[in-house]
C-alpha positions in Angstrom: 167.4 296.5 248.6 168.9 294.4 250.6 172.9 294.2 250.9 172.5 290.4 250.4 170.9 291.2 246.8 172.7 293.2 246.1 176.1 291.5 247.0 175.0 288.1 244.7 174.2 291.3 241.6 178.0 292.4 242.0 179.9 289.0 241.7 179.4 289.2 238.1 182.8 290.9 237.0 182.0 290.4 233.6 180.9 294.1 232.7 183.7 295.1 234.7 186.2 293.7 232.9 184.8 294.7 229.6 185.0 298.4 231.0 188.4 298.1 232.1 189.3 296.2 228.7 187.7 298.6 226.1 187.5 302.4 228.0 190.3 302.3 230.8 193.7 300.4 230.3 196.7 302.8 228.2 196.8 301.6 224.9 200.3 299.6 224.8 201.4 301.8 221.5 200.9 305.5 223.1 202.5 304.7 226.5 205.8 303.0 224.9 205.8 306.1 222.2 205.5 308.5 225.5 208.1 307.0 227.2 210.5 307.6 224.5 209.2 311.3 224.0 209.8 311.8 228.0 212.9 309.8 228.3 214.6 312.0 225.7 213.6 315.5 226.8 213.8 314.7 230.5 217.2 313.7 230.0 218.2 316.7 228.0 217.0 319.1 230.3 218.4 317.6 233.0 221.9 317.6 231.4 221.1 321.8 230.3 221.0 322.6 233.8 224.1 320.9 235.1 225.9 322.7 232.8 224.1 325.9 233.4 224.6 325.7 237.4 227.5 324.0 238.7 225.7 323.1 242.6 222.8 321.2 240.8 225.3 319.1 238.7 227.0 318.5 242.0 223.6 318.1 244.2 221.8 316.6 241.6 221.0 312.9 242.4 218.6 311.3 240.4 215.0 311.3 238.8 212.2 309.4 240.0 209.1 308.5 238.1 206.2 308.9 240.4 202.3 309.3 240.1 199.5 307.3 239.3 201.2 305.9 235.8 203.8 304.5 237.7 202.0 303.3 240.0 199.9 301.3 237.7 196.0 303.7 238.7 196.5 306.0 235.8 193.1 306.4 233.8 192.5 307.4 230.3 195.5 309.1 228.0 198.9 308.4 229.1 200.1 311.9 228.8 200.3 313.3 232.4 202.9 311.9 234.8 204.8 313.3 237.9 208.7 313.2 238.3 211.0 314.3 241.0 214.0 315.9 240.6 215.5 314.3 243.7 218.6 316.4 245.1 220.9 315.5 248.0 222.4 318.7 249.8 226.2 318.3 251.1 225.6 318.0 254.9 226.0 315.5 257.8 222.4 313.3 257.4 222.7 312.0 260.6 223.3 315.3 262.8 219.9 316.9 260.7 217.1 317.2 263.2 213.7 316.7 261.9 210.4 318.9 263.7 207.4 317.5 262.8 204.6 319.6 264.6 202.6 320.2 262.0 200.6 317.1 259.9 201.9 315.9 257.0 204.7 318.8 257.2 208.4 318.2 258.6 210.7 320.9 259.8 214.7 320.1 258.5 217.1 321.5 261.1 220.6 322.2 259.7 223.2 324.2 261.2 225.6 326.3 259.0 228.8 324.2 259.6 227.1 320.9 258.9 227.7 321.6 255.0 230.6 319.0 254.2 233.0 321.4 252.0 236.1 319.4 253.7 234.7 316.4 251.9 236.9 315.9 248.7 233.6 316.2 246.3 232.9 319.9 247.6 236.2 321.3 248.0 236.3 322.6 244.8 233.0 324.1 245.1 232.8 327.5 243.8 232.3 330.2 246.6 229.0 331.4 244.6 227.9 328.0 245.1 229.0 327.8 248.8 227.2 331.0 249.3 223.7 329.8 247.3 223.9 326.4 250.2 223.7 328.8 253.3 221.1 331.0 251.8 219.0 328.1 251.8 219.4 328.6 255.7 217.1 330.6 257.8 217.1 330.8 261.6 219.1 327.2 261.3 216.1 325.8 258.9 216.5 324.3 255.7 214.3 327.3 253.9 212.0 325.1 251.6 210.8 328.2 249.1 214.2 329.2 248.0 215.4 326.0 247.5 212.1 325.4 245.3 212.9 329.2 243.9 216.5 328.0 242.8 215.1 325.2 240.9 212.4 326.9 239.5 215.1 329.6 238.2 217.8 326.8 236.7 214.6 325.2 235.0 212.7 328.5 233.8 216.0 329.4 232.1 217.0 326.0 230.1 213.4 325.1 228.9 213.5 329.2 227.6 216.7 328.4 225.6 215.9 325.1 224.1 212.6 325.5 223.0 212.7 322.5 221.5 214.3 318.7 221.5 215.1 316.5 219.0 217.6 313.7 218.1 218.1 312.6 214.8 219.5 308.6 215.5 215.7 307.7 217.5 214.0 310.1 215.2 211.9 312.5 217.5 211.2 315.6 217.3 209.2 317.8 220.4 208.6 321.4 221.3 208.8 321.9 225.1 207.6 324.9 227.5 207.2 325.5 230.6 203.8 326.2 232.6 203.8 327.7 236.2 200.7 327.8 238.5 201.4 329.0 242.0 204.6 326.5 243.5 204.2 323.8 240.9 205.7 323.6 237.4 204.2 321.1 234.5 206.4 321.2 231.9 204.9 321.0 228.3 206.2 318.2 225.9 204.5 318.9 221.8 204.5 316.5 219.6 203.6 318.0 216.9 204.1 314.3 214.3 201.3 312.6 216.2 199.3 316.1 217.9 199.9 314.4 220.8 200.7 317.1 224.2 202.6 315.3 227.5 202.3 317.4 230.7 205.5 316.4 233.3 204.4 317.9 236.7 208.2 318.2 237.9 208.8 318.8 241.6 212.5 319.2 243.2 212.8 317.0 246.5 215.3 316.0 249.5 216.0 312.4 249.5 216.1 311.5 253.6 216.6 307.8 254.7 213.6 306.5 256.8 215.8 305.1 260.0 216.9 308.8 260.5 213.5 310.2 261.0 212.7 308.7 264.6 210.1 309.9 266.8 208.4 312.0 263.9 206.0 309.9 261.9 203.7 307.5 264.1 204.1 304.8 261.0 207.8 304.8 261.3 207.7 301.1 262.1 206.2 300.3 259.6 208.2 302.2 257.1 210.9 300.0 258.2 209.3 297.0 256.3 208.9 298.5 252.9 212.3 297.4 250.9 212.8 301.3 249.8 214.2 303.1 253.0 214.2 306.6 251.6 211.1 309.3 252.0 210.9 313.1 250.3 211.0 316.5 251.8 208.9 318.6 249.0 208.7 322.0 249.3 205.3 322.9 249.0 204.3 326.0 250.8 203.1 325.4 253.9 199.4 327.8 254.5 199.5 327.9 258.1 199.7 330.6 261.0 202.9 329.4 261.9 206.7 329.7 260.2 206.7 328.6 256.7 209.7 326.7 256.5 207.7 323.1 256.4 208.6 320.7 254.1 205.4 318.6 252.8 206.3 314.4 253.7 206.2 312.1 250.7 206.2 308.4 250.8 205.5 307.7 247.0 207.9 304.6 246.6 206.3 302.9 249.7 202.7 303.7 248.5 203.5 302.4 245.0 205.2 299.1 246.6 201.8 298.7 248.6 199.7 298.9 245.7 201.7 296.3 244.1 201.2 294.0 246.8 197.6 294.7 246.6 197.6 294.4 243.0 193.6 293.9 242.4 192.7 297.3 243.9 194.5 299.0 240.9 191.5 298.5 238.3 188.8 299.2 241.0 191.0 302.8 241.8 191.2 303.0 237.9 187.5 302.6 236.8 186.6 305.1 240.5 188.9 308.0 238.7 186.9 307.2 235.6 183.6 307.7 237.1 185.1 311.0 238.9 186.2 312.6 235.5 183.0 311.3 233.7 180.7 313.4 237.1 183.3 316.3 236.4 184.4 316.4 240.0 187.8 317.9 239.3 188.6 318.8 243.2 188.8 314.9 244.0 192.5 314.2 242.8 193.6 310.8 242.1 195.8 311.3 245.2 193.0 311.3 247.4 190.8 308.2 245.3 194.6 306.3 245.9 194.6 307.1 249.7 190.5 306.8 250.0 191.8 303.0 249.3 194.6 302.9 250.8 193.1 303.6 254.3 190.7 301.0 253.9 193.4 298.1 253.8 193.7 296.8 257.3 189.8 296.1 256.6 190.3 294.7 253.6 193.5 293.3 253.3 192.4 289.5 253.9 189.4 289.2 251.1 191.0 291.3 248.6 191.9 288.2 246.7 188.1 287.2 246.8 185.7 290.1 246.8 184.0 290.4 243.5 185.7 293.4 241.6 181.8 295.0 241.0 181.2 294.5 244.6 184.6 296.2 245.5 184.0 299.3 243.5 180.3 299.6 245.1 181.6 299.5 248.2 184.1 301.6 247.6 181.7 304.4 245.9 179.8 304.5 249.5 183.3 305.1 251.1 183.8 307.9 249.3 180.2 309.4 249.7 181.3 308.9 253.4 184.0 310.9 253.0 182.8 313.2 251.2 180.0 314.1 253.4 182.5 314.0 256.6 184.8 316.4 254.8 188.0 313.8 255.4 190.2 312.2 253.5 193.0 311.1 256.2 196.5 310.9 254.9 197.4 307.0 255.0 201.1 308.1 256.7 199.7 310.4 259.5 195.7 310.0 260.4 195.5 313.5 261.5 196.3 315.2 258.5 193.3 315.5 256.4 193.6 315.9 252.2 189.9 317.3 251.8 190.7 320.1 253.9 191.6 322.7 251.2 188.1 322.1 249.6 185.7 324.0 250.2 182.6 323.0 251.9 180.2 323.8 249.3 181.6 322.1 247.0 182.3 318.7 249.4 177.9 319.2 249.7 177.8 319.5 246.1 180.1 315.9 245.2 178.3 313.7 248.6 174.9 315.2 247.2 175.2 313.9 244.1 177.0 311.0 244.9 174.1 309.8 247.6 171.7 309.9 244.8 173.8 307.7 242.7 173.9 305.2 245.3 170.2 305.1 245.5 169.5 305.0 241.8 171.9 302.0 242.0 170.5 300.4 244.7 166.7 301.0 243.2 167.5 300.0 240.0 170.5 297.2 240.1 168.4 294.2 240.4 167.1 295.5 236.6 169.4 297.0 235.1 172.8 295.2 234.1 174.5 298.0 233.3 173.3 300.5 236.2 177.0 301.1 237.7 178.7 301.5 233.7 176.0 304.3 233.2 178.0 306.4 235.7 181.3 305.2 235.1 181.2 305.4 231.3 180.2 308.3 229.2 176.8 307.9 226.7 179.4 307.5 223.9 181.2 305.0 225.3 177.6 303.5 227.2 176.6 303.1 224.1 179.3 300.8 222.5 179.7 299.2 225.8 175.8 298.1 225.4 176.0 297.3 221.7 179.2 294.7 222.5 176.8 292.4 224.9 173.9 293.2 222.2 176.0 291.7 219.7 177.4 288.8 221.4 174.0 287.5 222.0 173.3 288.0 219.1 175.8 285.7 218.3 174.5 283.0 220.4 170.8 283.3 219.2 172.4 283.0 215.8 174.5 280.0 216.4 172.1 278.3 218.7 169.3 279.0 215.5 171.7 277.0 213.7 172.3 274.5 215.5 169.0 274.1 216.0 168.2 273.6 212.0 171.3 271.5 211.7 169.5 268.8 214.2 165.8 269.1 212.4 167.3 268.5 209.0 168.9 265.7 210.8 166.4 264.1 211.8 164.4 264.6 208.8 166.9 263.2 206.5 166.9 260.0 208.8 163.2 259.5 208.5 163.2 260.3 204.9 161.2 263.2 205.1 162.6 265.9 202.3 
């Protein structure tokens, strides 16, 4: 099929919009309810962590809500959230030395004497806290493993002692537990009242100012243009041949701002994630899909307000195929880092082959099948419901036209005296 024919076919967003309304958009009541539980539980957990550990109390700064839900690209049930526990260690920030020799990762060099124990807020630190702070340093570098293990230890102890969270004033009750998988840990909030479970991925991070990050990132000049001037160092394990004292760089505030600026991308991203879920491509993380779209901004930014969303979806479907076939989606902030590098070649071949077949089938049948894209985005039951919506609409229109025609005939007959 010629591209011009396909472009004309995908200029109508009627079906795209119906899919978004009926099967993609989050339910307001669920969002509101789960946000209440999330806020109450997290507030209680953080307060207990402060009571349990003096060093945590003095270094905790804030909770940052990030991830797909807060970027507006969440699809499905509003029961998965990503939260950053932002910490601020007592160091002289303008004397920190950053070493970004590994793509998307950074080493943070902090000498022992950079800790601000002479400042009033830290002067009364218990000796145990001071000793613990110094243990975070290995060969003059902040050790991400020791930092992460320290936070995990506090959270684990709090959850084991808390187990439930309730508040009579706000009429809520929830069971809570912690699940650990490798370096990540997830807070599970079980809401018996509505038989629902909320999963909260918690990540302890350190916050730093972008202006002090000079020479470590090619896109530093671009980052200066965003409202948020903060980037986060995440203590994810670095699996390389060199020393494992690297922190993963995160620019979630800037990504959220970017997605808000180019808001028309969001419904297309959500439908791409929906297709990913229906096709059961679990290795393609939501962040990879979002990054795929961000990487196309330079090419598409001027046309985003004009391009039909259905056509945009199809274009990005082909882009996803090319990425999987090449086994590469580059990190938006550092193109030398490949987000897909940890996925096996066999998995990538399987996904790209499936995508190739989907695209070929779309091109072959698009002109005669209005629901060709929906067949891959939706489950069978959802597709049946979607088709029923349009079938019933057509029936209603035909009935209306028939009724109008009958009325017209009756009026004509009455005028000429025919009974």
